[in-house]
N, CA, C and O atoms as CSV, one atom per row, in Angstrom:
chain,resi,resn,atom,element,x,y,z
A,1,MET,N,N,97.362,140.301,173.770
A,1,MET,CA,C,98.634,140.661,173.166
A,1,MET,C,C,98.366,141.153,171.751
A,1,MET,O,O,97.538,140.597,171.029
A,2,TYR,N,N,99.075,142.193,171.373
A,2,TYR,CA,C,98.996,142.733,170.027
A,2,TYR,C,C,100.372,142.660,169.379
A,2,TYR,O,O,101.395,142.887,170.025
A,3,LEU,N,N,100.373,142.337,168.092
A,3,LEU,CA,C,101.594,142.349,167.300
A,3,LEU,C,C,101.477,143.549,166.370
A,3,LEU,O,O,100.636,143.564,165.472
A,4,PHE,N,N,102.312,144.543,166.583
A,4,PHE,CA,C,102.213,145.800,165.856
A,4,PHE,C,C,102.982,145.755,164.544
A,4,PHE,O,O,104.102,145.248,164.477
A,5,ASP,N,N,102.359,146.294,163.509
A,5,ASP,CA,C,102.968,146.379,162.193
A,5,ASP,C,C,103.574,147.771,162.005
A,5,ASP,O,O,103.299,148.689,162.778
A,6,THR,N,N,104.382,147.908,160.991
A,6,THR,CA,C,105.126,149.137,160.741
A,6,THR,C,C,104.228,150.370,160.674
A,6,THR,O,O,104.538,151.393,161.285
A,7,ASN,N,N,103.128,150.283,159.943
A,7,ASN,CA,C,102.282,151.465,159.787
A,7,ASN,C,C,101.720,151.948,161.117
A,7,ASN,O,O,101.584,153.154,161.324
A,8,ILE,N,N,101.396,151.046,162.008
A,8,ILE,CA,C,100.873,151.430,163.331
A,8,ILE,C,C,101.981,152.035,164.186
A,8,ILE,O,O,101.752,153.017,164.892
A,9,ILE,N,N,103.162,151.465,164.128
A,9,ILE,CA,C,104.285,151.983,164.918
A,9,ILE,C,C,104.617,153.407,164.498
A,9,ILE,O,O,104.865,154.265,165.344
A,10,ILE,N,N,104.621,153.659,163.198
A,10,ILE,CA,C,104.905,155.018,162.705
A,10,ILE,C,C,103.854,155.986,163.253
A,10,ILE,O,O,104.183,157.104,163.650
A,11,LYS,N,N,102.599,155.558,163.274
A,11,LYS,CA,C,101.539,156.412,163.824
A,11,LYS,C,C,101.733,156.646,165.321
A,11,LYS,O,O,101.487,157.748,165.811
A,12,ILE,N,N,102.166,155.632,166.040
A,12,ILE,CA,C,102.459,155.794,167.470
A,12,ILE,C,C,103.584,156.805,167.656
A,12,ILE,O,O,103.478,157.718,168.475
A,13,LEU,N,N,104.659,156.640,166.894
A,13,LEU,CA,C,105.816,157.533,167.026
A,13,LEU,C,C,105.490,158.957,166.618
A,13,LEU,O,O,106.128,159.902,167.083
A,14,ASN,N,N,104.497,159.116,165.751
A,14,ASN,CA,C,104.056,160.453,165.335
A,14,ASN,C,C,102.927,160.985,166.218
A,14,ASN,O,O,102.327,162.017,165.916
A,15,ASN,N,N,102.643,160.271,167.311
A,15,ASN,CA,C,101.614,160.664,168.281
A,15,ASN,C,C,100.238,160.877,167.658
A,15,ASN,O,O,99.522,161.808,168.028
A,16,GLN,N,N,99.867,160.010,166.707
A,16,GLN,CA,C,98.535,160.095,166.110
A,16,GLN,C,C,97.518,159.719,167.187
A,16,GLN,O,O,97.546,158.610,167.720
A,17,LYS,N,N,96.628,160.645,167.496
A,17,LYS,CA,C,95.752,160.552,168.671
A,17,LYS,C,C,94.976,159.241,168.782
A,17,LYS,O,O,95.002,158.601,169.833
A,18,GLU,N,N,94.289,158.834,167.719
A,18,GLU,CA,C,93.430,157.656,167.847
A,18,GLU,C,C,94.238,156.379,168.080
A,18,GLU,O,O,93.768,155.471,168.766
A,19,ILE,N,N,95.430,156.300,167.525
A,19,ILE,CA,C,96.278,155.122,167.736
A,19,ILE,C,C,96.855,155.148,169.146
A,19,ILE,O,O,96.852,154.130,169.838
A,20,VAL,N,N,97.342,156.287,169.566
A,20,VAL,CA,C,97.893,156.413,170.916
A,20,VAL,C,C,96.805,156.108,171.945
A,20,VAL,O,O,97.074,155.437,172.941
A,21,PHE,N,N,95.588,156.588,171.720
A,21,PHE,CA,C,94.472,156.308,172.627
A,21,PHE,C,C,94.191,154.810,172.693
A,21,PHE,O,O,94.010,154.254,173.776
A,22,PHE,N,N,94.155,154.159,171.530
A,22,PHE,CA,C,93.902,152.720,171.473
A,22,PHE,C,C,94.973,151.945,172.238
A,22,PHE,O,O,94.668,150.948,172.892
A,23,CYS,N,N,96.213,152.393,172.160
A,23,CYS,CA,C,97.343,151.669,172.749
A,23,CYS,C,C,97.611,152.028,174.208
A,23,CYS,O,O,98.543,151.498,174.813
A,24,ARG,N,N,96.818,152.906,174.769
A,24,ARG,CA,C,97.113,153.413,176.113
A,24,ARG,C,C,97.191,152.333,177.181
A,24,ARG,O,O,97.920,152.492,178.161
A,25,ASP,N,N,96.456,151.237,177.015
A,25,ASP,CA,C,96.448,150.175,178.021
A,25,ASP,C,C,97.306,148.971,177.636
A,25,ASP,O,O,97.323,147.967,178.347
A,26,VAL,N,N,98.007,149.069,176.530
A,26,VAL,CA,C,98.853,147.965,176.091
A,26,VAL,C,C,100.073,147.895,177.000
A,26,VAL,O,O,100.807,148.871,177.152
A,27,GLU,N,N,100.275,146.740,177.596
A,27,GLU,CA,C,101.381,146.578,178.536
A,27,GLU,C,C,102.687,146.189,177.863
A,27,GLU,O,O,103.767,146.565,178.320
A,28,GLU,N,N,102.584,145.438,176.781
A,28,GLU,CA,C,103.789,144.988,176.073
A,28,GLU,C,C,103.640,145.265,174.588
A,28,GLU,O,O,102.579,145.042,174.006
A,29,LEU,N,N,104.694,145.744,173.992
A,29,LEU,CA,C,104.720,145.975,172.557
A,29,LEU,C,C,105.437,144.811,171.886
A,29,LEU,O,O,106.571,144.486,172.237
A,30,HIS,N,N,104.777,144.190,170.931
A,30,HIS,CA,C,105.347,143.069,170.209
A,30,HIS,C,C,105.452,143.440,168.742
A,30,HIS,O,O,104.503,143.950,168.146
A,31,ILE,N,N,106.620,143.176,168.168
A,31,ILE,CA,C,106.856,143.417,166.744
A,31,ILE,C,C,107.663,142.241,166.199
A,31,ILE,O,O,108.158,141.412,166.963
A,32,THR,N,N,107.789,142.176,164.883
A,32,THR,CA,C,108.608,141.121,164.273
A,32,THR,C,C,109.907,141.701,163.740
A,32,THR,O,O,110.058,142.915,163.598
A,33,SER,N,N,110.830,140.816,163.452
A,33,SER,CA,C,112.092,141.240,162.853
A,33,SER,C,C,111.858,141.836,161.466
A,33,SER,O,O,112.653,142.652,161.002
A,34,VAL,N,N,110.773,141.434,160.803
A,34,VAL,CA,C,110.429,142.025,159.503
A,34,VAL,C,C,110.098,143.507,159.682
A,34,VAL,O,O,110.530,144.343,158.887
A,35,THR,N,N,109.340,143.829,160.718
A,35,THR,CA,C,108.997,145.218,161.005
A,35,THR,C,C,110.242,146.032,161.318
A,35,THR,O,O,110.373,147.169,160.866
A,36,VAL,N,N,111.152,145.459,162.084
A,36,VAL,CA,C,112.414,146.147,162.383
A,36,VAL,C,C,113.132,146.483,161.071
A,36,VAL,O,O,113.604,147.605,160.885
A,37,GLY,N,N,113.209,145.512,160.175
A,37,GLY,CA,C,113.863,145.744,158.885
A,37,GLY,C,C,113.171,146.817,158.059
A,37,GLY,O,O,113.831,147.667,157.462
A,38,GLU,N,N,111.835,146.778,158.023
A,38,GLU,CA,C,111.086,147.794,157.264
A,38,GLU,C,C,111.340,149.193,157.820
A,38,GLU,O,O,111.535,150.144,157.063
A,39,MET,N,N,111.337,149.309,159.123
A,39,MET,CA,C,111.535,150.625,159.733
A,39,MET,C,C,112.955,151.139,159.515
A,39,MET,O,O,113.155,152.313,159.204
A,40,LEU,N,N,113.933,150.263,159.677
A,40,LEU,CA,C,115.312,150.698,159.455
A,40,LEU,C,C,115.561,151.037,157.983
A,40,LEU,O,O,116.332,151.947,157.677
A,41,TYR,N,N,114.921,150.321,157.089
A,41,TYR,CA,C,115.002,150.653,155.663
A,41,TYR,C,C,114.416,152.048,155.423
A,41,TYR,O,O,114.994,152.858,154.698
A,42,GLY,N,N,113.268,152.315,156.038
A,42,GLY,CA,C,112.666,153.647,155.915
A,42,GLY,C,C,113.590,154.729,156.449
A,42,GLY,O,O,113.705,155.802,155.857
A,43,ALA,N,N,114.247,154.449,157.568
A,43,ALA,CA,C,115.187,155.415,158.135
A,43,ALA,C,C,116.364,155.657,157.195
A,43,ALA,O,O,116.819,156.790,157.036
A,44,GLU,N,N,116.850,154.592,156.579
A,44,GLU,CA,C,117.969,154.722,155.632
A,44,GLU,C,C,117.609,155.627,154.455
A,44,GLU,O,O,118.473,156.312,153.906
A,45,ASN,N,N,116.332,155.629,154.069
A,45,ASN,CA,C,115.871,156.435,152.935
A,45,ASN,C,C,115.385,157.819,153.353
A,45,ASN,O,O,114.960,158.608,152.509
A,46,SER,N,N,115.443,158.113,154.622
A,46,SER,CA,C,114.902,159.347,155.152
A,46,SER,C,C,115.910,160.491,155.073
A,46,SER,O,O,117.122,160.277,155.091
A,47,SER,N,N,115.382,161.697,154.985
A,47,SER,CA,C,116.256,162.870,155.050
A,47,SER,C,C,116.741,163.096,156.478
A,47,SER,O,O,117.696,163.842,156.699
A,48,LYS,N,N,116.079,162.446,157.464
A,48,LYS,CA,C,116.471,162.538,158.871
A,48,LYS,C,C,116.978,161.177,159.351
A,48,LYS,O,O,116.559,160.679,160.395
A,49,LYS,N,N,117.874,160.593,158.584
A,49,LYS,CA,C,118.346,159.226,158.828
A,49,LYS,C,C,118.824,159.010,160.264
A,49,LYS,O,O,118.357,158.085,160.929
A,50,ILE,N,N,119.723,159.823,160.741
A,50,ILE,CA,C,120.321,159.622,162.070
A,50,ILE,C,C,119.274,159.771,163.166
A,50,ILE,O,O,119.246,158.974,164.105
A,51,VAL,N,N,118.411,160.781,163.061
A,51,VAL,CA,C,117.353,161.003,164.040
A,51,VAL,C,C,116.397,159.820,164.054
A,51,VAL,O,O,116.033,159.325,165.121
A,52,ASN,N,N,115.989,159.363,162.872
A,52,ASN,CA,C,115.036,158.254,162.791
A,52,ASN,C,C,115.635,156.952,163.296
A,52,ASN,O,O,114.964,156.205,164.008
A,53,ILE,N,N,116.869,156.664,162.947
A,53,ILE,CA,C,117.500,155.430,163.433
A,53,ILE,C,C,117.553,155.439,164.965
A,53,ILE,O,O,117.279,154.420,165.599
A,54,LYS,N,N,117.899,156.566,165.550
A,54,LYS,CA,C,117.940,156.666,167.017
A,54,LYS,C,C,116.542,156.466,167.608
A,54,LYS,O,O,116.372,155.711,168.566
A,55,GLN,N,N,115.546,157.142,167.036
A,55,GLN,CA,C,114.179,157.015,167.545
A,55,GLN,C,C,113.691,155.571,167.424
A,55,GLN,O,O,113.093,155.039,168.359
A,56,TYR,N,N,113.940,154.945,166.291
A,56,TYR,CA,C,113.483,153.572,166.078
A,56,TYR,C,C,114.215,152.603,166.994
A,56,TYR,O,O,113.604,151.701,167.566
A,57,THR,N,N,115.507,152.785,167.131
A,57,THR,CA,C,116.295,151.905,167.995
A,57,THR,C,C,115.820,152.010,169.446
A,57,THR,O,O,115.709,150.999,170.139
A,58,ASP,N,N,115.543,153.215,169.898
A,58,ASP,CA,C,114.999,153.406,171.245
A,58,ASP,C,C,113.654,152.698,171.380
A,58,ASP,O,O,113.382,152.052,172.392
A,59,PHE,N,N,112.820,152.824,170.357
A,59,PHE,CA,C,111.513,152.170,170.374
A,59,PHE,C,C,111.673,150.650,170.432
A,59,PHE,O,O,110.986,149.981,171.203
A,60,PHE,N,N,112.576,150.108,169.619
A,60,PHE,CA,C,112.793,148.648,169.589
A,60,PHE,C,C,113.201,148.118,170.956
A,60,PHE,O,O,112.834,147.004,171.329
A,61,SER,N,N,113.955,148.908,171.696
A,61,SER,CA,C,114.427,148.441,173.004
A,61,SER,C,C,113.271,148.263,173.987
A,61,SER,O,O,113.420,147.564,174.990
A,62,ALA,N,N,112.128,148.882,173.717
A,62,ALA,CA,C,110.954,148.739,174.579
A,62,ALA,C,C,110.013,147.635,174.094
A,62,ALA,O,O,108.944,147.426,174.668
A,63,CYS,N,N,110.413,146.940,173.046
A,63,CYS,CA,C,109.542,145.932,172.430
A,63,CYS,C,C,110.072,144.519,172.624
A,63,CYS,O,O,111.263,144.305,172.852
A,64,THR,N,N,109.161,143.568,172.528
A,64,THR,CA,C,109.543,142.174,172.372
A,64,THR,C,C,109.575,141.933,170.869
A,64,THR,O,O,108.572,142.122,170.182
A,65,ILE,N,N,110.719,141.519,170.369
A,65,ILE,CA,C,110.884,141.311,168.927
A,65,ILE,C,C,110.843,139.816,168.643
A,65,ILE,O,O,111.623,139.041,169.198
A,66,HIS,N,N,109.924,139.426,167.773
A,66,HIS,CA,C,109.736,138.031,167.409
A,66,HIS,C,C,110.438,137.750,166.086
A,66,HIS,O,O,110.232,138.453,165.097
A,67,ASN,N,N,111.264,136.722,166.084
A,67,ASN,CA,C,111.981,136.335,164.876
A,67,ASN,C,C,111.166,135.321,164.085
A,67,ASN,O,O,110.285,134.647,164.620
A,68,ILE,N,N,111.477,135.234,162.826
A,68,ILE,CA,C,110.792,134.301,161.940
A,68,ILE,C,C,111.459,132.939,162.087
A,68,ILE,O,O,112.678,132.810,161.980
A,69,ASP,N,N,110.627,131.919,162.336
A,69,ASP,CA,C,111.152,130.566,162.425
A,69,ASP,C,C,110.467,129.690,161.374
A,69,ASP,O,O,109.665,130.184,160.581
A,70,VAL,N,N,110.775,128.416,161.365
A,70,VAL,CA,C,110.245,127.511,160.340
A,70,VAL,C,C,108.724,127.425,160.404
A,70,VAL,O,O,108.067,127.421,159.362
A,71,SER,N,N,108.154,127.357,161.597
A,71,SER,CA,C,106.696,127.246,161.682
A,71,SER,C,C,106.015,128.502,161.129
A,71,SER,O,O,104.978,128.401,160.472
A,72,ILE,N,N,106.577,129.662,161.383
A,72,ILE,CA,C,106.023,130.901,160.828
A,72,ILE,C,C,106.203,130.923,159.316
A,72,ILE,O,O,105.302,131.351,158.593
A,73,ALA,N,N,107.348,130.471,158.832
A,73,ALA,CA,C,107.587,130.429,157.386
A,73,ALA,C,C,106.587,129.516,156.681
A,73,ALA,O,O,106.140,129.818,155.574
A,74,LYS,N,N,106.238,128.401,157.322
A,74,LYS,CA,C,105.239,127.494,156.746
A,74,LYS,C,C,103.875,128.167,156.675
A,74,LYS,O,O,103.185,128.068,155.661
A,75,GLU,N,N,103.485,128.846,157.742
A,75,GLU,CA,C,102.209,129.575,157.744
A,75,GLU,C,C,102.199,130.657,156.664
A,75,GLU,O,O,101.194,130.852,155.980
A,76,TYR,N,N,103.312,131.349,156.520
A,76,TYR,CA,C,103.451,132.371,155.477
A,76,TYR,C,C,103.181,131.760,154.107
A,76,TYR,O,O,102.421,132.316,153.315
A,77,ALA,N,N,103.799,130.620,153.828
A,77,ALA,CA,C,103.652,129.976,152.520
A,77,ALA,C,C,102.201,129.589,152.249
A,77,ALA,O,O,101.687,129.806,151.152
A,78,VAL,N,N,101.547,129.015,153.255
A,78,VAL,CA,C,100.148,128.600,153.100
A,78,VAL,C,C,99.255,129.822,152.882
A,78,VAL,O,O,98.429,129.834,151.970
A,79,LEU,N,N,99.417,130.837,153.710
A,79,LEU,CA,C,98.593,132.035,153.599
A,79,LEU,C,C,98.821,132.752,152.275
A,79,LEU,O,O,97.866,133.209,151.645
A,80,ARG,N,N,100.062,132.853,151.852
A,80,ARG,CA,C,100.354,133.510,150.571
A,80,ARG,C,C,99.675,132.776,149.418
A,80,ARG,O,O,99.139,133.416,148.513
A,81,LYS,N,N,99.690,131.448,149.437
A,81,LYS,CA,C,99.045,130.650,148.387
A,81,LYS,C,C,97.531,130.840,148.416
A,81,LYS,O,O,96.907,130.985,147.365
A,82,ILE,N,N,96.943,130.840,149.595
A,82,ILE,CA,C,95.493,131.049,149.716
A,82,ILE,C,C,95.106,132.407,149.132
A,82,ILE,O,O,94.158,132.507,148.352
A,83,LEU,N,N,95.833,133.435,149.507
A,83,LEU,CA,C,95.539,134.776,149.006
A,83,LEU,C,C,95.726,134.870,147.493
A,83,LEU,O,O,94.946,135.530,146.806
A,84,LYS,N,N,96.744,134.221,146.987
A,84,LYS,CA,C,96.981,134.208,145.534
A,84,LYS,C,C,95.815,133.525,144.823
A,84,LYS,O,O,95.297,134.044,143.835
A,85,ASP,N,N,95.407,132.372,145.321
A,85,ASP,CA,C,94.310,131.626,144.706
A,85,ASP,C,C,92.997,132.405,144.727
A,85,ASP,O,O,92.175,132.265,143.820
A,86,LYS,N,N,92.801,133.219,145.751
A,86,LYS,CA,C,91.588,134.037,145.856
A,86,LYS,C,C,91.695,135.319,145.026
A,86,LYS,O,O,90.728,136.071,144.903
A,87,GLY,N,N,92.878,135.557,144.460
A,87,GLY,CA,C,93.076,136.785,143.701
A,87,GLY,C,C,93.160,138.014,144.586
A,87,GLY,O,O,92.845,139.124,144.157
A,88,LYS,N,N,93.594,137.808,145.840
A,88,LYS,CA,C,93.671,138.910,146.790
A,88,LYS,C,C,95.045,138.967,147.452
A,88,LYS,O,O,95.154,138.951,148.678
A,89,PRO,N,N,96.084,139.033,146.637
A,89,PRO,CA,C,97.421,139.106,147.264
A,89,PRO,C,C,97.606,140.416,148.028
A,89,PRO,O,O,97.016,141.443,147.692
A,90,ILE,N,N,98.437,140.349,149.057
A,90,ILE,CA,C,98.810,141.540,149.810
A,90,ILE,C,C,100.340,141.607,149.794
A,90,ILE,O,O,100.994,140.615,149.475
A,91,PRO,N,N,100.914,142.757,150.132
A,91,PRO,CA,C,102.378,142.853,150.133
A,91,PRO,C,C,103.002,141.727,150.971
A,91,PRO,O,O,102.533,141.411,152.064
A,92,GLU,N,N,104.060,141.140,150.430
A,92,GLU,CA,C,104.673,139.963,151.065
A,92,GLU,C,C,105.076,140.190,152.509
A,92,GLU,O,O,104.866,139.308,153.342
A,93,ASN,N,N,105.643,141.331,152.833
A,93,ASN,CA,C,106.046,141.576,154.217
A,93,ASN,C,C,104.855,141.642,155.159
A,93,ASN,O,O,105.013,141.406,156.356
A,94,ASP,N,N,103.670,141.954,154.656
A,94,ASP,CA,C,102.490,142.046,155.500
A,94,ASP,C,C,101.842,140.698,155.778
A,94,ASP,O,O,101.003,140.590,156.672
A,95,ILE,N,N,102.216,139.680,155.034
A,95,ILE,CA,C,101.676,138.336,155.270
A,95,ILE,C,C,102.193,137.817,156.583
A,95,ILE,O,O,101.863,136.698,156.978
């Protein structure tokens, strides 16, 4: 099982060859509600807002969307602290 992040999904939707090739045997697409929010935010800021919202919504309907729960929030907190202590923070949504 793979959990796809926003940057990979955008590459899939743009038919980027190496990503599409890698995903050719993937049976289920899994994303998080954070990714849904990031993509819809991008669509809201796009010059092709209506087209992008439709494309993204269609894509979401083919995915299993995982919501954030307490156990995931706890893991997020621990991982964010570890990365901070190592001096290697990453964008919060990517944690």
